[in-house]
C-alpha positions as CSV (number, residue, x, y, z in Angstrom):
1,M,-22.5,35.3,11.4
2,S,-20.7,35.2,14.8
3,E,-18.0,32.8,15.2
4,E,-19.7,30.2,17.9
5,T,-23.0,30.5,15.6
6,E,-20.8,29.5,12.6
7,K,-19.1,26.9,14.6
8,I,-22.6,25.0,15.8
9,S,-24.0,25.6,12.1
10,E,-20.8,23.8,10.8
11,L,-21.1,21.2,13.4
12,N,-25.2,20.7,12.6
13,Y,-23.9,20.3,9.1
14,L,-21.5,17.5,9.7
15,S,-24.0,15.9,11.9
16,Q,-27.0,16.0,8.7
17,C,-23.6,14.8,6.6
18,C,-22.8,11.6,9.0
19,R,-27.0,10.4,9.2
20,A,-26.8,10.9,5.2
21,I,-23.7,8.3,5.6
22,E,-25.5,6.2,7.7
23,N,-28.5,6.2,5.5
24,K,-26.1,5.2,2.3
25,L,-24.5,2.3,4.1
26,S,-27.7,1.0,5.8
27,W,-24.9,-0.6,8.3
28,G,-27.5,0.6,11.5
29,S,-26.3,3.0,13.9
30,P,-22.5,3.7,14.2
31,Q,-22.6,3.0,18.1
32,Q,-22.4,-0.5,16.9
33,W,-20.5,-0.5,14.1
34,T,-17.3,-2.7,14.7
35,N,-13.5,-1.3,13.6
36,S,-13.9,-3.5,10.3
37,N,-16.9,-1.2,9.5
38,F,-15.0,1.9,9.8
39,L,-11.6,0.6,7.5
40,D,-14.3,-0.8,5.5
41,L,-15.8,2.9,5.1
42,S,-12.3,4.2,5.3
43,N,-11.8,3.0,1.6
44,E,-14.9,3.6,0.6
45,I,-14.4,7.2,1.2
46,K,-10.5,6.6,-0.3
47,R,-12.6,5.5,-3.6
48,A,-14.7,7.8,-4.1
49,S,-12.2,11.1,-2.8
50,G,-8.8,9.9,-3.5
51,I,-8.2,10.9,0.1
52,R,-8.0,8.6,3.1
53,I,-9.6,8.8,6.4
54,S,-8.1,6.9,9.2
55,A,-10.7,4.6,11.0
56,A,-10.1,6.1,14.7
57,T,-11.0,9.7,12.9
58,L,-13.9,8.3,11.6
59,K,-14.5,7.2,15.0
60,R,-14.5,10.7,16.3
61,I,-16.7,12.1,13.4
62,F,-19.4,9.4,14.1
63,G,-19.4,9.6,18.1
64,K,-18.0,6.2,18.5
65,V,-14.9,7.9,20.3
66,K,-15.8,10.5,22.6
67,T,-14.2,14.0,22.2
68,K,-14.6,16.4,25.2
69,E,-16.2,18.5,22.1
70,Q,-17.9,17.5,19.4
71,Y,-15.6,16.9,16.2
72,N,-15.2,19.3,13.7
73,P,-12.5,18.0,11.8
74,Q,-10.4,20.0,8.9
75,L,-11.7,20.8,5.4
76,A,-9.7,18.6,3.4
77,T,-12.2,15.4,5.5
78,K,-15.2,17.5,5.2
79,N,-14.3,17.8,1.6
80,A,-13.5,13.6,1.1
81,L,-17.0,12.8,2.9
82,A,-19.3,15.0,0.9
83,Q,-17.4,13.5,-2.4
84,F,-18.4,10.4,-0.9
85,L,-22.0,11.7,-1.3
86,G,-21.7,12.4,-4.6
87,F,-20.6,16.5,-4.0
88,Q,-18.1,18.2,-5.6
89,S,-16.7,19.8,-1.9
90,W,-17.8,20.2,1.6
91,S,-19.1,24.0,-0.3
92,D,-21.3,21.9,-2.8
93,Y,-22.7,19.8,0.1
94,K,-23.8,22.9,2.1
95,I,-25.4,24.6,-0.6
96,H,-27.4,21.3,-1.8
97,N,-28.7,20.5,2.0
98,P,-29.6,23.8,4.1
99,V,-29.7,23.4,7.9
100,L,-31.0,25.5,10.0
101,T,-28.4,27.5,12.0
102,E,-30.4,28.7,15.3
103,M,-30.7,25.8,16.8
104,Q,-28.1,25.2,19.4
105,V,-25.9,22.2,19.6
106,V,-26.3,19.8,22.5
107,E,-23.0,18.2,23.0
108,P,-23.1,14.3,24.9
109,G,-23.1,14.5,28.4
110,S,-24.0,18.7,28.8
111,L,-26.2,19.6,31.7
112,I,-29.7,20.7,30.7
113,L,-31.2,22.8,33.0
114,L,-35.3,22.7,34.0
115,P,-37.6,24.7,35.8
116,E,-37.9,24.2,39.1
117,T,-41.0,22.3,40.2
118,K,-40.8,22.0,43.8
119,K,-37.8,22.6,46.6
120,I,-34.4,21.2,45.8
121,K,-32.9,18.9,48.8
122,W,-29.6,20.3,48.4
123,G,-28.0,17.2,50.1
124,K,-29.7,15.1,48.0
125,L,-28.2,16.5,45.1
126,L,-24.6,17.1,46.0
127,A,-24.3,13.4,46.4
128,L,-25.9,12.9,43.3
129,L,-23.5,15.2,41.2
130,S,-20.8,13.6,43.1
131,F,-21.8,10.4,42.0
132,L,-22.2,11.8,38.4
133,I,-18.5,13.0,38.8
134,V,-16.4,10.5,40.7
135,V,-18.1,7.4,38.7
136,P,-16.6,8.2,35.2
137,V,-13.5,9.5,36.0
138,A,-12.8,6.3,37.5
139,I,-14.2,4.4,34.5
140,W,-12.5,7.0,32.4
141,Y,-9.0,6.4,34.7
142,F,-9.5,2.0,35.1
143,W,-10.7,1.4,31.5
144,P,-8.3,0.7,29.1
145,Q,-7.8,3.4,26.9
146,Q,-8.1,3.4,23.2
147,K,-5.4,4.5,20.9
148,I,-6.6,7.5,18.9
149,N,-4.9,6.9,15.7
150,P,-3.7,10.5,14.3
151,E,-5.7,12.8,11.2
152,F,-4.3,13.5,7.8
153,S,-5.1,13.9,4.7
154,I,-2.9,12.5,1.5
155,S,-3.9,11.5,-2.4
156,G,-1.7,10.9,-4.8
157,K,-1.6,11.9,-8.7
158,Y,0.1,10.3,-12.1
159,L,0.3,7.0,-10.4
160,E,0.1,5.1,-13.7
161,G,2.6,5.4,-16.7
162,K,5.8,4.6,-18.3
163,A,9.7,4.0,-17.3
164,Y,10.6,7.1,-16.2
165,H,8.0,8.8,-14.5
166,T,7.2,10.9,-11.5
167,V,4.1,10.6,-9.3
168,V,3.4,13.4,-6.6
169,F,1.4,13.0,-3.3
170,D,-0.5,15.7,-1.6
171,Y,-0.9,15.5,1.8
172,D,-2.0,17.4,5.4
173,I,0.0,16.1,8.4
174,E,0.2,19.0,10.5
175,Q,-2.0,17.6,13.0
176,V,0.1,14.2,13.3
177,D,1.9,14.5,17.1
178,S,5.1,12.3,15.4
179,E,8.5,13.4,13.8
180,E,8.5,9.9,12.5
181,I,6.4,10.2,9.5
182,Y,7.5,9.3,5.8
183,L,6.5,8.0,2.5
184,D,8.0,4.1,1.6
185,F,7.4,4.3,-2.3
186,G,7.8,0.6,-3.1
187,D,10.9,1.0,-4.2
188,S,13.1,0.3,-1.4
189,T,13.1,4.3,-0.9
190,R,11.7,6.3,1.5
191,K,10.9,10.1,2.4
192,A,10.5,11.6,5.6
193,L,7.6,14.4,5.2
194,R,7.6,17.8,6.6
195,K,4.7,19.2,8.2
196,N,5.4,22.7,7.1
197,T,5.1,21.7,3.2
198,H,2.3,19.4,1.9
199,T,3.5,18.3,-1.4
200,I,5.9,15.7,-2.3
201,S,7.0,14.0,-5.4
202,H,9.4,10.7,-6.4
203,Y,10.8,9.6,-9.6
204,Y,10.6,5.8,-10.5
205,R,13.2,4.8,-13.1
206,S,11.9,1.2,-14.2
207,P,8.5,-0.2,-14.8
208,G,6.3,-2.3,-12.6
209,F,3.8,-2.5,-9.9
210,Y,5.2,-0.7,-6.7
211,Q,3.0,0.0,-3.5
212,V,3.0,3.3,-1.9
213,K,3.2,3.8,1.8
214,L,2.6,6.0,4.3
215,K,3.8,5.5,8.0
216,I,4.1,7.0,11.4
217,D,6.0,5.8,13.9
218,D,6.5,2.7,11.8
219,Q,2.8,1.9,11.5
220,V,1.0,1.9,7.9
221,Y,-1.8,4.1,7.7
222,Y,-2.1,4.7,4.1
223,D,-1.7,2.8,1.0
224,T,-1.7,3.0,-2.6
225,S,0.1,1.4,-5.4
226,V,2.0,2.9,-8.4
227,F,1.7,1.2,-12.2
228,L,4.1,2.1,-14.8
229,G,3.7,-0.8,-17.5
230,T,5.5,-2.0,-21.1
231,K,4.1,-2.3,-24.1
232,D,5.3,-5.8,-24.3
233,W,8.8,-7.0,-22.9
234,E,11.5,-4.5,-22.6
235,A,15.4,-4.7,-21.6
236,F,16.9,-3.5,-18.5
237,I,20.8,-3.0,-17.3
238,S,20.9,-2.1,-13.5
239,F,23.6,-1.0,-10.9
240,W,24.4,1.2,-7.6
241,D,25.6,4.5,-8.9
242,V,26.1,6.6,-5.7
243,D,23.0,6.8,-4.0
244,H,20.3,5.1,-6.4
245,T,19.7,2.1,-8.5
246,E,20.6,3.1,-12.2
247,F,18.3,1.4,-15.0
248,L,19.2,1.9,-18.1
249,P,17.2,0.5,-21.1
250,V,18.5,-2.0,-23.9
251,R,16.9,-1.9,-27.5
252,K,17.9,-4.7,-28.8
253,F,17.7,-7.9,-26.7
254,R,15.7,-10.0,-28.7
255,D,17.7,-12.8,-30.6
256,T,15.1,-14.6,-33.3
257,T,17.8,-17.6,-34.4
258,E,16.9,-18.8,-30.6
259,N,13.7,-16.8,-29.8
260,A,15.6,-16.2,-26.9
261,F,16.0,-13.0,-24.6
262,Y,19.4,-12.0,-24.2
263,I,21.8,-8.9,-24.1
264,P,24.6,-8.5,-25.7
265,S,28.3,-9.1,-23.5
266,D,29.8,-5.9,-24.9
267,T,26.4,-3.5,-23.5
268,P,27.8,-2.8,-19.8
269,E,30.9,-1.7,-22.2
270,K,29.2,1.2,-24.7
271,K,26.9,2.4,-21.7
272,G,30.1,2.7,-19.6
273,I,29.4,0.7,-16.9
274,D,32.0,-1.1,-14.0
275,T,31.9,-4.7,-14.6
276,T,34.0,-4.9,-11.4
277,E,30.7,-4.3,-9.5
278,M,27.7,-5.8,-9.5
279,Y,25.2,-5.2,-12.3
280,W,22.0,-7.1,-13.3
281,T,20.4,-7.7,-16.6
282,H,16.5,-6.9,-16.1
283,F,13.8,-8.3,-19.1
284,V,10.0,-7.0,-17.7
285,N,6.6,-7.6,-19.0
286,A,4.6,-4.7,-17.5
287,Q,0.8,-5.0,-17.8
288,K,-2.6,-5.5,-17.0
289,F,-3.2,-9.4,-17.3
290,E,-6.4,-9.8,-16.2
291,L,-4.8,-13.0,-14.8
292,D,-5.8,-14.0,-11.6
293,G,-2.6,-14.2,-9.3
294,D,-3.3,-17.1,-7.6
295,N,-4.6,-19.3,-10.5
296,F,-1.8,-19.5,-12.9
297,A,0.8,-21.0,-14.9
298,L,4.3,-19.7,-15.7
299,N,6.8,-21.9,-18.3
300,A,10.1,-20.7,-19.5
301,E,13.5,-21.9,-20.4
302,I,16.6,-19.7,-18.6
303,K,20.2,-20.1,-18.9
304,N,23.3,-18.0,-17.3
305,D,26.7,-19.1,-18.4
306,H,28.8,-17.0,-17.7
307,E,30.4,-15.8,-13.9
308,I,31.1,-11.9,-13.2
309,V,33.3,-10.6,-11.4
310,A,30.8,-9.7,-8.3
311,A,28.8,-12.4,-8.3
312,R,30.1,-15.5,-9.6
313,C,27.2,-17.9,-8.4
314,N,25.1,-17.4,-12.1
315,H,22.5,-15.9,-10.3
316,A,18.7,-15.7,-12.1
317,K,15.6,-14.5,-10.5
318,I,12.0,-14.6,-11.3
319,F,9.5,-12.7,-9.7
320,V,5.3,-12.6,-11.1
321,V,4.0,-9.8,-9.3
322,G,0.1,-9.3,-8.7
323,E,-2.1,-6.2,-7.0
324,T,-1.4,-7.3,-3.6
325,G,1.6,-9.3,-3.4
326,Q,4.2,-11.7,-5.0
327,I,6.3,-14.7,-5.8
328,A,10.3,-14.8,-6.3
329,L,11.9,-17.4,-7.4
330,Y,15.7,-17.8,-6.8
331,F,17.9,-20.0,-9.0
332,L,22.3,-20.0,-8.3
333,K,24.3,-22.9,-9.4
334,E,25.3,-25.8,-6.9
335,G,26.8,-24.6,-3.6
336,C,25.4,-21.1,-3.6
337,F,21.8,-22.2,-2.3
338,K,22.7,-20.1,0.8
339,W,21.9,-16.6,-0.7
340,V,18.5,-17.8,-1.9
341,K,15.3,-16.2,-1.2
342,L,12.0,-17.0,-1.6
343,Q,9.1,-15.4,-1.1
344,F,4.9,-16.9,-1.5
345,G,3.0,-14.0,-1.1
346,E,3.4,-13.3,2.8
347,I,5.8,-16.2,3.2
348,K,9.4,-15.1,2.9
349,L,12.1,-18.1,2.8
350,D,15.8,-17.7,3.5
351,G,18.7,-19.8,2.5
352,E,20.7,-18.7,5.6
353,F,17.2,-20.5,7.9
354,Q,15.7,-22.7,5.7
355,D,17.1,-25.7,3.5
356,L,16.6,-24.0,0.2
357,S,19.2,-26.7,-2.0
358,A,16.3,-27.3,-4.3
359,F,17.0,-23.9,-6.0
360,G,20.6,-24.7,-6.6
361,K,21.0,-25.8,-10.0
362,S,23.4,-25.5,-12.9
363,L,22.2,-23.2,-15.4
364,M,25.3,-23.4,-17.8
365,N,22.7,-25.0,-20.9
366,W,19.2,-24.4,-20.8
367,Q,17.0,-25.2,-18.0
368,N,12.6,-25.5,-18.0
369,I,11.3,-23.8,-15.0
370,T,7.6,-23.8,-14.4
371,L,5.6,-22.6,-11.7
372,Q,1.8,-23.5,-11.0
373,V,0.1,-21.8,-8.9
374,S,-3.6,-22.7,-7.8
375,N,-5.5,-22.0,-4.8
376,K,-2.6,-20.4,-3.4
377,K,-0.3,-23.4,-3.6
378,A,2.8,-23.6,-5.4
379,N,4.4,-25.6,-6.9
380,V,8.0,-25.0,-8.8
381,L,9.2,-27.5,-10.8
382,F,12.8,-27.9,-12.6
383,N,12.7,-29.6,-15.9
384,N,9.4,-30.9,-15.6
385,K,10.0,-32.3,-11.8
386,L,8.6,-31.3,-8.7
387,I,11.7,-29.9,-6.6
388,F,9.4,-27.3,-4.1
389,E,5.5,-26.4,-3.2
390,Q,4.5,-24.2,-1.0
391,E,0.9,-22.7,0.5
392,Y,0.4,-19.1,1.5
393,N,-2.6,-17.2,2.6
394,Q,-2.3,-13.5,1.0
395,S,-3.8,-13.2,-2.2
396,L,-1.6,-11.8,-4.5
397,G,-4.5,-9.9,-6.3
398,E,-4.3,-9.8,-10.7
399,I,-1.2,-10.3,-11.9
400,R,0.9,-6.6,-12.9
401,A,4.5,-7.9,-14.0
402,I,6.5,-10.7,-15.1
403,V,10.0,-9.8,-14.4
404,F,13.1,-11.9,-15.5
405,Q,16.6,-10.9,-13.7
406,F,20.2,-12.4,-14.0
407,S,23.9,-11.5,-13.0
408,G,25.8,-10.1,-15.6
409,T,24.7,-10.2,-19.5
410,A,25.5,-13.9,-20.1
411,G,21.7,-14.5,-18.6
412,A,18.7,-15.6,-21.2
413,V,15.2,-16.6,-21.6
414,R,13.2,-17.8,-24.1
415,N,9.8,-19.9,-24.9
416,I,7.6,-17.9,-21.7
417,E,3.9,-18.7,-21.3
418,L,2.1,-17.3,-19.2
419,T,-1.3,-19.3,-18.7
420,T,-4.6,-19.8,-15.9
421,D,-4.1,-22.1,-14.3
């Protein structure tokens, strides 16, 4: 088979595959599909194959966005299309769906010559040809041009586990016309992707739920999640170590007399931590709670009764981490509320620019904290008194982790209750 014949055959297979996808979706003609339809199809293909095909690439494949020649995507893209239809690969699809290879593909806009039936009037023909050339060029020049998103493929492996954990991403970005391409791993680290390699790995040091995003020129084109669970509550000390935040597990942190979690004060010294620098205590429970992050109640008692050299405000943070967002509370002793930072879904509040004095509280003794969320409206109670309320729009999804975080080792928590609203 010649190279040209092979290309025509491949395009015929692709056209047939597109028709099969159209029939499966029953959304009507792709020419009538909206951008939302293509985004939905991108998500469906990703769920079926693990490979993300951008909406812009799908528009070219289905002819929504016209190209000079019929678009023939890379093999990884065609593999994903085939897997969406239930086949193992593109080659598997072709084996089970033979097409005629002798038929020539006629591109949109191609000129088909018909047998001459009467004398040609050259003047009219030239005028017609001029019209057919000038008008499309004028429309192309003056019509707002649709930005074509870059074509790429990416898929992740080992996306669930326990801390400490390595994940791997296979990718192909050779056709992306940008040098600003990187993966944000959701743990305050990101790595640039190189076009001459196709695999990158990343190491997570603590349990939790992480949103991973592929960014091209600071725009997000792909996202997935990494979930590192715990069996129950686990404790860690974290500190900055040269070029990263290190997390060290602490095995003994349960005080049975007070039914509380705390870390003994000599733990940092035993682990070789410089206590003149900032360090934190974390109590983490990361699991699939099967609770709606927009309708729940969290109640606990907390305290932090000792200052450390690097933090004199007795910090206490509470995180409820969902699949698609989180709520973050931040308590500091009186007079320190300038440093408070809160989050409720997409809403972020900063004590430098808002009055968040309600979160300046003494934590020298046990204090009761309640977070009630109902239909994306959060109420925060301190010792059963309402001190703050906030609505948000971005759903948190199902709850995946609860975290209590304190400066130093004097932070403690007890009587934790997580219930449906």
